[in-house]
N, C-alpha and C positions, 0 to 999 in steps of 0.2 A: 405505451411508454415511448419516449423520444429516443434519439440516437445517443450512443455512448462515445465520448471523446477519450482517446488514450494519448498519453504523452510519454515518449521514451526519453530517459535521461541519458546524457552522454557521460562517458567515463574518462574523457580526456582532461588535460590540465585546466581547461576553461571551466569545468564544473557543470552542474545542471543548468539548463536554460529556464528562465521564468515562463510561466504559462501565458499563452497568448490570450487576448480578450475573448476570442472564440472558445478556447478551451475552458476558460474561467466561467463563461456563460453556460456552456454545456454541462459542466460539472455542477454548477449551482442549480441548474434545472433538475438534476437527479435528486438533489436534496428535497425538492418540492414534490417529486413524483413517487418516491419510495417511502414506505412506512418506517422511518428510522426511530420513531418513538416506541415501536414495538420491539422490546428487548428479548423476546422469546428465543430467537436463534442464538443470541449471545449466552443466555442462561443455559440452553441445551449444550452449547459448545463447552461450557465449563464443567458440566456433569462428567464425572469420570476422568477429569484432568489429572494427570500424574505428575508431570514436571515440565518446566520450560525447556526449549531447545538449548543446547550448549552454545555459549558465545564463542567457542573456539573455531578457528579457521580450519576447514577440512581440505586436505590436499590429496591428489591422485598419486598413483605410482610414479608418474613422471615429474612430480613436483608441482603440477599445475593446480590452481585453485578450483575445487569442485563446489564448495559451499562457503560463502562469506556472509555471515549473519549481519555484519556491519552495513551491508547494502540495504537492509530493511529497517534500520533504526528510525526512519521517518514514520513507521507504523506504530501508533500509540493507541491502545484501546481507550475509548472514552474521550479522545481528543479529536477535533476536526481534522480532516485530511488536508494536506497541502493543496494549493490551487492547481498543481500539476497532476493530481491524482483523483480519479473518479471515486466518489464516496461509496459507491456500491462495491468496491473491492475491499 
């Protein structure tokens, strides 16, 4: 298997940056290398599923954000991943 490209998103006012051509090419290559047609892992993950995570923001004792589920709204089961995200994740 080839290399895996990762792209960190920035959290500043400028928002996330688009994927570079190199990142797009590396992520597209993963789609060709891994068996995404095999849905066994997804089916097994759904076995015993109890409930989705709460959409609520979780804060620590000092008022700091510990968990913000809105950061992961780009993840949609059954939909292609954005160009900035490696499909193997």
